[in-house]
C-alpha angles and dihedrals in degrees: 000000000000090000094050093048091047093052093046091055093044102041096095091062092060095063118076098214089063089083128053100237109206104207135011121214112193117210112215102152119079094203129097105237119139124244115280100221110023116216100011092114095243119102110218139132132207107287093025138281135079121266126199089248092053091046091054091045092053092045091050092049096054135058109269173245102099140171124222109204131179132226117182093141089268092294117141104258135186117208104208113202126207097194136012116289119245114269113264106245101168133059102275133167112212105196118185093176087078090078093067096286124143127207123237113280099180124104088208119031128007125268096169118146110217118181103175121074121181108206134188103187094108094056109114109193127156092218100045123198095104113165130218110223119359121194105197148153134285127151114324110006099333108206094357113147093019122146132208114193139164102007138112118228115196148168103006112152090228128033122330095221126007129190109190143154092207114101092193139284108331091004130123123280115225130177106249105195139181100016110163124207108186140159097006137132107228111188095002134098122246089272089065093226106068109084115227097166126191119244097249126015123339091226129014123187113184154141111026095346105136135180093011112170118210108186120340147213099297129069089241088064095057114122125200106220128181138161133184127273096276101046144063118253090218123020119186111186134169094349116173099226139334137352139174128219107183142161097000133138103229120192090002140086131232098311096048092222108096133053114246130197091003095272105206100204126010101210126358123194125187125164089354122141131206098358117160120201110194139169095353127145105223127189128167141157094238119012130005100205121005115197107188148162112004098340107158134197097002115175126201113190130175097338126152105223111187089352119100128229089263095052098255125113115280101250114242095010135119120043093154132010136342094216118010117189110186147156088222109181093328129102096223112071122207112277126212105356111180117199105185123338143227087281114087089217089067097056115129124211111224118178149131097046122143090220128034128324091229121006125186109189137175104207100165119066090212095054123114119249116280112240136195106005099173118194107179135170097341133143108238120170147124096049127148092224127036117304091242123023128183110187141162105202092169092064101024097248125142094010097121118084110273095013127112138201106259118197101009093060110034100214122130129258113267116267117238122228106218101179142006095185128127097017091297133107113215121193145164137210123199131190093018125154115286122249099358134122114260127205117202117196125196125208136184126208136178092238141003126257114260091250092058093244117103154305117184110197102155120036107219102182147292143233131199125213140168114257120222125241097268098060095240126122139173126176150139138243127199106244109242127213111295128224118249113285095016108148106157138045131210136175142204129202126214131187115222115208101179094312097325111110138197115194131203129226118264119288123241112281119261120197121240107238111252094014125113119219119238123262115294094016120145116245114264128188123259099221127217127228116287090225099219110124093188090057092051095071091108130237097291094047095045092046090054093055113111115246089218128054131042099310094049093045092049091050092051092049092051092050091054093055118101113267094251093055091053093058 
């Protein structure tokens, strides 16, 4: 629901007519000459015509907002630059669709026609690192509210598109807010399939850039974004507040099904606050989404990570982790990362990674504890490592199979499925948090992970109950209808502290009675009935038991008995 509300509030910023643009400068010259008379309101270079450089210079020199349009008679045109363009310091809409282009109209795939490519291959600088388009600060708001739509940005030695509040070393820092990048090919040729990656990231959002929108809610807003095999496609670092990356194909071309250019990491967040990643298709060689040092309140909703737009694996992707939440070398660990939510519409699909589906790792002994890693309602399967891994490699905790990293990562212990007989799923949780609300989620898969823990391909349902004061719980769920081929069940447990969740790793697999695991699956036990009528009340009944009085006292005594005595 957060994603839908955010898009509803921001949708007006994605449409150019929402702002009264003061002047339009029309680029009709593919060269790189500067404007002849700066600030006269007429874009022209010596010899005639208007270059992109001259249009930006004129727009920067005059009170905005402005539009930069293109007219090459509809012909596909490459604007080859010989030096970095000036930083955009006014509210400017750069609209490549004005040269006969058309935005994507497909719900799945991308049929956009882009006819303007801005290319940096001819820039010859001894220093390197030249960027393509830079939306930056100047005076009040700088490039705030600017829009980039319908262009391809390729082969710059630095970043393809930068949104930043930093005016340079020793310069002023200004909050640049509300820049929109929609309907572009960043790192791809005009055909949308030939990779021409930029030397660093495709897109960098950093240093006091807030509420940047990459993509949007409509098919026309979908960007195709790729980088090379050593860089992130999108890097969001040290942003002041907010940001939305939605509806894009990241690491892939038009179909959304195959990795292009060897994109190393799909999206990287460090020191970013309140960023939402929603409805993207993400492929990468190494990591799909990296949530690093001091990233706070990150939300991942309804993304396909390692899974193409058509539902098949993204070919060539996934050597490490789908979502990697880590302290890295920093001392401030990420705080409150939510992957999925209690709404089914927000479920992410995370699969086909050589490492873990979701990995939360403390890798620096001096890092702060990692709090509130919520993993709710997702589909996580077909991973080389466990589907969910909580590990403290800096201090050697949680490294053994089936173990976790208590303390430094505040997830719960795994629940244990004790029986799948009689159309019921019986389970226990020990050493949970005292006096908190617990959410138990049930999953079905065609086969168990090789470790015996997880996966969780199909989310079957959940129930929330109030834990008692000793941190012990046992209960039952009615087994719902299973998808075709489902043979094993797993569970996760999450604590709910007023909407802030901490989630466990997957439980051990339990076989569904009468079902046959898929080919290559590890053997899992078919469990018998636990035999305690009192503990088969179900989640709602057990949650309604009073913690005081005879029923509550009996329940607490039973939980404190050794396991053998309770059978």
